[in-house]
N, CA, C and O of each residue as an XYZ file, in Angstrom:
472
protein
N      -7.316     13.795     -3.264
C      -8.032     13.175     -4.371
C      -9.292     12.506     -3.862
O      -9.311     11.915     -2.782
N     -10.289     12.601     -4.617
C     -11.532     11.927     -4.296
C     -11.512     10.543     -4.921
O     -10.619     10.222     -5.705
N     -12.501      9.723     -4.572
C     -12.544      8.353     -5.054
C     -12.558      8.288     -6.584
O     -11.912      7.409     -7.156
N     -13.276      9.194     -7.267
C     -13.311      9.155     -8.729
C     -11.948      9.486     -9.326
O     -11.597      8.960    -10.382
N     -11.174     10.350     -8.670
C      -9.820     10.635     -9.128
C      -8.899      9.454     -8.856
O      -8.040      9.131     -9.676
N      -9.074      8.812     -7.708
C      -8.278      7.632     -7.380
C      -8.469      6.541     -8.415
O      -7.525      5.820     -8.738
N      -9.680      6.410     -8.939
C      -9.978      5.317     -9.854
C      -9.204      5.426    -11.156
O      -9.061      4.430    -11.866
N      -8.705      6.602    -11.489
C      -7.965      6.796    -12.729
C      -6.463      6.675    -12.514
O      -5.686      7.097    -13.370
N      -6.046      6.116    -11.405
C      -4.641      6.003    -11.049
C      -4.115      4.591    -11.272
O      -4.843      3.607    -11.145
N      -2.822      4.519    -11.610
C      -2.137      3.238    -11.510
C      -2.050      2.935    -10.016
O      -1.948      3.853     -9.201
N      -2.089      1.675     -9.659
C      -2.123      1.347     -8.239
C      -1.282      0.134     -7.916
O      -0.944     -0.683     -8.772
N      -0.962      0.059     -6.644
C      -0.251     -1.084     -6.093
C      -0.822     -1.302     -4.696
O      -0.820     -0.386     -3.874
N      -1.305     -2.501     -4.428
C      -1.833     -2.842     -3.106
C      -0.832     -3.751     -2.412
O      -0.345     -4.720     -2.994
N      -0.535     -3.428     -1.174
C       0.413     -4.216     -0.394
C      -0.283     -4.785      0.831
O      -1.134     -4.137      1.441
N       0.091     -5.993      1.176
C      -0.513     -6.676      2.310
C       0.518     -6.879      3.408
O       1.725     -6.887      3.165
N       0.016     -7.040      4.603
C       0.852     -7.322      5.764
C       0.905     -8.821      5.958
O      -0.125     -9.479      6.098
N       2.126     -9.359      5.967
C       2.321    -10.796      6.156
C       3.315    -11.023      7.292
O       4.524    -11.033      7.060
N       2.827    -11.202      8.503
C       3.725    -11.451      9.635
C       4.545    -12.718      9.409
O       4.096    -13.654      8.747
N       5.741    -12.733      9.964
C       6.659    -13.864      9.772
C       6.082    -15.192     10.258
O       6.198    -16.209      9.573
N       5.471    -15.184     11.416
C       4.962    -16.439     11.985
C       3.453    -16.558     11.818
O       2.765    -17.151     12.649
N       2.962    -15.994     10.750
C       1.522    -15.944     10.531
C       0.976    -17.254      9.981
O       1.662    -17.982      9.262
N      -0.255    -17.532     10.330
C      -0.959    -18.650      9.713
C      -1.482    -18.246      8.343
O      -1.998    -19.076      7.595
N      -1.343    -16.949      8.017
C      -1.763    -16.434      6.716
C      -0.637    -16.674      5.714
O       0.041    -15.730      5.310
N      -0.433    -17.918      5.312
C       0.667    -18.273      4.430
C       0.553    -17.611      3.071
O       1.564    -17.353      2.419
N      -0.642    -17.340      2.648
C      -0.866    -16.744      1.337
C      -1.100    -15.252      1.472
O      -1.787    -14.803      2.390
N      -0.522    -14.480      0.549
C      -0.761    -13.041      0.585
C      -2.214    -12.717      0.261
O      -2.672    -11.608      0.538
N      -2.947    -13.665     -0.320
C      -4.356    -13.428     -0.632
C      -5.215    -13.410      0.630
O      -6.292    -12.814      0.633
N      -4.750    -14.060      1.707
C      -5.501    -14.072      2.957
C      -5.082    -12.933      3.879
O      -5.779    -12.632      4.848
N      -3.952    -12.300      3.586
C      -3.423    -11.239      4.432
C      -4.186     -9.934      4.194
O      -4.705     -9.707      3.101
N      -4.254     -9.081      5.213
C      -4.988     -7.824      5.046
C      -4.218     -6.807      4.204
O      -3.009     -6.639      4.369
N      -4.928     -6.135      3.304
C      -4.340     -5.029      2.561
C      -4.112     -3.905      3.553
O      -5.028     -3.497      4.267
N      -2.888     -3.410      3.593
C      -2.535     -2.408      4.595
C      -2.077     -1.093      3.973
O      -2.144     -0.046      4.616
N      -1.606     -1.142      2.706
C      -1.085      0.058      2.061
C      -1.476      0.073      0.590
O      -1.391     -0.943     -0.099
N      -1.902      1.227      0.126
C      -2.190      1.439     -1.297
C      -1.303      2.570     -1.803
O      -1.251      3.647     -1.208
N      -0.612      2.314     -2.899
C       0.167      3.350     -3.575
C      -0.589      3.702     -4.852
O      -0.885      2.826     -5.664
N      -0.896      4.968     -5.027
C      -1.663      5.437     -6.185
C      -0.838      6.464     -6.946
O      -0.415      7.471     -6.378
N      -0.610      6.210     -8.232
C       0.160      7.135     -9.063
C      -0.758      7.718    -10.133
O      -1.329      6.988    -10.943
N      -0.892      9.054    -10.124
C      -1.770      9.695    -11.100
C      -1.055      9.854    -12.441
O       0.114      9.495    -12.578
N      -1.758     10.385    -13.406
C      -1.219     10.513    -14.770
C      -0.011     11.442    -14.835
O       0.821     11.313    -15.734
N       0.093     12.368    -13.899
C       1.232     13.287    -13.875
C       2.432     12.687    -13.149
O       3.491     13.311    -13.083
N       2.275     11.481    -12.607
C       3.376     10.827    -11.904
C       3.416     11.085    -10.416
O       4.323     10.611     -9.733
N       2.440     11.837     -9.892
C       2.379     12.086     -8.453
C       1.990     10.802     -7.734
O       1.145     10.043     -8.209
N       2.603     10.569     -6.605
C       2.365      9.346     -5.843
C       1.690      9.675     -4.528
O       2.154     10.529     -3.772
N       0.590      8.988     -4.265
C      -0.115      9.087     -2.976
C      -0.021      7.747     -2.288
O      -0.135      6.698     -2.923
N       0.185      7.786     -1.007
C       0.231      6.576     -0.197
C      -0.920      6.617      0.786
O      -1.061      7.566      1.558
N      -1.740      5.581      0.751
C      -2.880      5.462      1.654
C      -2.677      4.231      2.517
O      -2.273      3.177      2.026
N      -2.956      4.366      3.790
C      -2.726      3.267      4.718
C      -4.021      2.919      5.460
O      -4.874      3.775      5.696
N      -4.137      1.664      5.812
C      -5.284      1.183      6.589
C      -5.396      2.037      7.851
O      -4.397      2.209      8.549
N      -6.562      2.573      8.166
C      -6.686      3.480      9.310
C      -6.371      2.829     10.653
O      -6.047      3.524     11.616
N      -6.462      1.524     10.726
C      -6.171      0.837     11.987
C      -5.037     -0.164     11.808
O      -5.040     -1.234     12.416
N      -4.067      0.192     10.966
C      -2.988     -0.748     10.664
C      -2.204     -1.153     11.901
O      -1.723     -2.283     11.983
N      -2.066     -0.247     12.866
C      -1.289     -0.573     14.074
C      -1.899     -1.761     14.823
O      -1.172     -2.559     15.417
N      -3.208     -1.879     14.798
C      -3.881     -2.987     15.478
C      -3.625     -4.321     14.767
O      -3.758     -5.383     15.373
N      -3.260     -4.264     13.486
C      -3.004     -5.475     12.721
C      -1.581     -5.996     12.890
O      -1.302     -7.158     12.596
N      -0.685     -5.135     13.364
C       0.727     -5.481     13.433
C       1.067     -6.356     14.635
O       0.515     -6.190     15.722
N       1.981     -7.280     14.414
C       2.550     -8.025     15.523
C       3.683     -7.196     16.117
O       4.278     -6.369     15.427
N       3.978     -7.416     17.385
C       4.971     -6.604     18.090
C       6.308     -6.540     17.369
O       6.917     -5.473     17.297
N       6.775     -7.663     16.834
C       8.089     -7.683     16.198
C       8.147     -6.878     14.892
O       9.237     -6.630     14.377
N       7.013     -6.473     14.360
C       6.983     -5.702     13.116
C       6.746     -4.208     13.331
O       6.783     -3.433     12.375
N       6.508     -3.806     14.550
C       6.178     -2.400     14.819
C       7.320     -1.442     14.471
O       7.072     -0.389     13.884
N       8.546     -1.777     14.815
C       9.686     -0.902     14.516
C       9.879     -0.768     13.003
O      10.194      0.315     12.510
N       9.692     -1.854     12.275
C       9.805     -1.836     10.817
C       8.795     -0.855     10.215
O       9.142     -0.035      9.365
N       7.557     -0.951     10.662
C       6.522     -0.070     10.128
C       6.703      1.371     10.594
O       6.377      2.301      9.856
N       7.212      1.568     11.791
C       7.478      2.933     12.259
C       8.509      3.594     11.354
O       8.366      4.769     11.016
N       9.539      2.863     10.959
C      10.549      3.394     10.046
C       9.931      3.698      8.678
O      10.266      4.706      8.055
N       9.032      2.830      8.212
C       8.366      3.067      6.928
C       7.523      4.337      6.958
O       7.484      5.085      5.981
N       6.849      4.578      8.075
C       5.998      5.764      8.193
C       6.800      7.056      8.037
O       6.267      8.075      7.596
N       8.055      7.009      8.394
C       8.936      8.165      8.249
C       9.509      8.228      6.831
O       9.555      9.296      6.220
N       9.938      7.093      6.321
C      10.645      7.021      5.039
C       9.744      7.176      3.811
O      10.074      7.931      2.896
N       8.637      6.485      3.784
C       7.804      6.445      2.572
C       7.284      7.805      2.115
O       7.400      8.110      0.928
N       6.720      8.636      2.983
C       6.222      9.934      2.494
C       7.328     10.809      1.893
O       7.109     11.504      0.901
N       8.506     10.767      2.499
C       9.620     11.556      1.982
C      10.060     11.037      0.618
O      10.286     11.824     -0.301
N      10.180      9.743      0.483
C      10.566      9.154     -0.799
C       9.498      9.372     -1.861
O       9.816      9.510     -3.042
N       8.228      9.403     -1.448
C       7.142      9.644     -2.403
C       7.259     11.036     -3.019
O       6.881     11.240     -4.173
N       7.781     11.991     -2.254
C       7.980     13.340     -2.768
C       9.230     13.435     -3.644
O       9.213     14.057     -4.706
N      10.307     12.810     -3.183
C      11.603     12.961     -3.855
C      11.801     12.013     -5.034
O      12.393     12.391     -6.044
N      11.310     10.786     -4.907
C      11.538      9.761     -5.936
C      10.269      8.951     -6.184
O      10.257      7.740     -5.960
N       9.203      9.601     -6.642
C       7.929      8.885     -6.750
C       7.972      7.696     -7.716
O       7.400      6.647     -7.418
N       8.625      7.837     -8.845
C       8.663      6.729     -9.812
C       9.424      5.534     -9.270
O       8.962      4.398     -9.373
N      10.586      5.788     -8.695
C      11.402      4.701     -8.147
C      10.681      4.003     -6.996
O      10.704      2.776     -6.901
N      10.047      4.777     -6.126
C       9.328      4.180     -5.002
C       8.146      3.353     -5.486
O       7.926      2.246     -4.996
N       7.383      3.875     -6.441
C       6.233      3.120     -6.950
C       6.700      1.798     -7.559
O       6.097      0.753     -7.317
N       7.750      1.844     -8.332
C       8.287      0.624     -8.950
C       8.726     -0.378     -7.872
O       8.472     -1.576     -7.993
N       9.377      0.117     -6.831
C       9.819     -0.754     -5.746
C       8.619     -1.368     -5.009
O       8.603     -2.569     -4.741
N       7.631     -0.552     -4.687
C       6.458     -1.065     -3.978
C       5.699     -2.099     -4.807
O       5.089     -3.013     -4.254
N       5.736     -1.958     -6.119
C       5.035     -2.889     -7.004
C       5.731     -4.235     -7.128
O       5.204     -5.147     -7.765
N       6.907     -4.369     -6.528
C       7.648     -5.623     -6.686
C       8.150     -6.219     -5.377
O       9.063     -7.045     -5.394
N       7.579     -5.823     -4.251
C       8.009     -6.377     -2.964
C       7.509     -7.817     -2.822
O       6.314     -8.089     -2.942
N       8.440     -8.726     -2.566
C       8.060    -10.128     -2.461
C       8.453    -10.802     -1.162
O       8.030    -11.929     -0.904
N       9.252    -10.140     -0.338
C       9.661    -10.711      0.941
C       9.504     -9.665      2.031
O       9.498     -8.463      1.763
N       9.378    -10.137      3.258
C       9.243     -9.239      4.392
C       7.798     -9.112      4.830
O       6.915     -9.778      4.289
N       7.557     -8.251      5.819
C       6.196     -8.110      6.347
C       5.267     -7.280      5.455
O       4.057     -7.253      5.679
N       5.821     -6.609      4.454
C       5.007     -5.840      3.514
C       5.274     -6.391      2.117
O       6.387     -6.287      1.602
N       4.239     -6.982      1.504
C       4.387     -7.703      0.239
C       3.360     -7.196     -0.765
O       2.208     -6.936     -0.420
N       3.798     -7.060     -2.014
C       2.902     -6.645     -3.085
C       1.859     -7.722     -3.330
O       2.189     -8.899     -3.473
N       0.606     -7.313     -3.379
C      -0.484     -8.246     -3.658
C      -1.028     -8.049     -5.070
O      -1.167     -9.012     -5.823
N      -1.334     -6.810     -5.428
C      -1.979     -6.516     -6.705
C      -1.401     -5.231     -7.280
O      -1.169     -4.261     -6.558
N      -1.173     -5.238     -8.593
C      -0.703     -4.063     -9.314
C      -1.610     -3.887    -10.523
O      -1.993     -4.865    -11.164
N      -1.953     -2.640    -10.835
C      -2.801     -2.408    -11.994
C      -2.714     -0.989    -12.498
O      -2.103     -0.126    -11.867
N      -3.328     -0.755    -13.638
C      -3.291      0.558    -14.280
C      -4.555      1.377    -14.051
O      -4.569      2.578    -14.323
N      -5.618      0.744    -13.554
C      -6.890      1.449    -13.398
C      -7.635      0.832    -12.221
O      -8.071     -0.317    -12.291
N      -7.776      1.576    -11.165
C      -8.387      1.065     -9.942
C      -9.850      0.667    -10.135
O     -10.363     -0.140     -9.359
N     -10.535      1.203    -11.140
C     -11.938      0.841    -11.354
C     -12.089     -0.637    -11.715
O     -13.167     -1.206    -11.547
N     -11.024     -1.258    -12.205
C     -11.066     -2.681    -12.521
C     -10.993     -3.562    -11.291
O     -11.110     -4.783    -11.395
N     -10.803     -2.961    -10.133
C     -10.721     -3.713     -8.885
C     -11.632     -3.026     -7.855
O     -11.161     -2.235     -7.039
N     -12.942     -3.334     -7.898
C     -13.898     -2.645     -7.020
C     -13.578     -2.761     -5.530
O     -13.828     -1.817     -4.780
N     -13.036     -3.880     -5.089
C     -12.727     -4.037     -3.661
C     -11.640     -3.048     -3.238
O     -11.746     -2.429     -2.179
N     -10.609     -2.896     -4.048
C      -9.554     -1.939     -3.718
C     -10.031     -0.498     -3.878
O      -9.610      0.383     -3.129
N     -10.894     -0.260     -4.835
C     -11.462      1.079     -4.992
C     -12.226      1.471     -3.732
O     -12.122      2.604     -3.261
N     -12.989      0.535     -3.194
C     -13.721      0.786     -1.948
C     -12.751      1.019     -0.788
O     -12.962      1.918      0.026
N     -11.690      0.212     -0.711
C     -10.692      0.399      0.351
C     -10.059      1.782      0.270
O      -9.812      2.417      1.296
N      -9.797      2.248     -0.946
C      -9.135      3.550     -1.093
C      -9.956      4.667     -0.456
O      -9.396      5.675     -0.025
N     -11.263      4.501     -0.392
C     -12.108      5.530      0.217
C     -12.095      5.467      1.745
O     -12.510      6.419      2.407
N     -11.624      4.358      2.305
C     -11.590      4.230      3.758
C     -10.185      4.396      4.329
O     -10.029      4.638      5.525
N      -9.165      4.269      3.486
C      -7.789      4.420      3.937
C      -7.459      5.894      4.141
O      -8.150      6.767      3.617
N      -6.397      6.174      4.907
C      -5.991      7.545      5.194
C      -4.642      7.841      4.553
O      -3.823      6.949      4.333
N      -4.439      9.121      4.262
C      -3.185      9.571      3.645
C      -2.023      9.324      4.591
O      -2.110      9.622      5.783
N      -0.945      8.783      4.066
C       0.259      8.549      4.865
C       1.134      9.779      4.825
O       2.203      9.796      5.435
């Protein structure tokens, strides 16, 4: 999908919040994952191209497991996965923003063009 197609998607932005981080607020944490659901219900997962550099050592195994699990679940259960990602409130991956049209959030629209397919 190109950026103009991404803009017509429902979206969910997730941030990385390390356990011992000084980033107490999810608003200060870096956006690391974008879930984009098109009108047909297809789910795309985009990840920060340098997310590994953002991770603390104790979170690497968690994210390695996600890298294996998320793409498979996106194919098999896209609706359930999107709903789950839109409501994460604890752990190192937390929902920051959810919306129906990415054009209403120019910062995330710009990020979607720099993130890579998971």
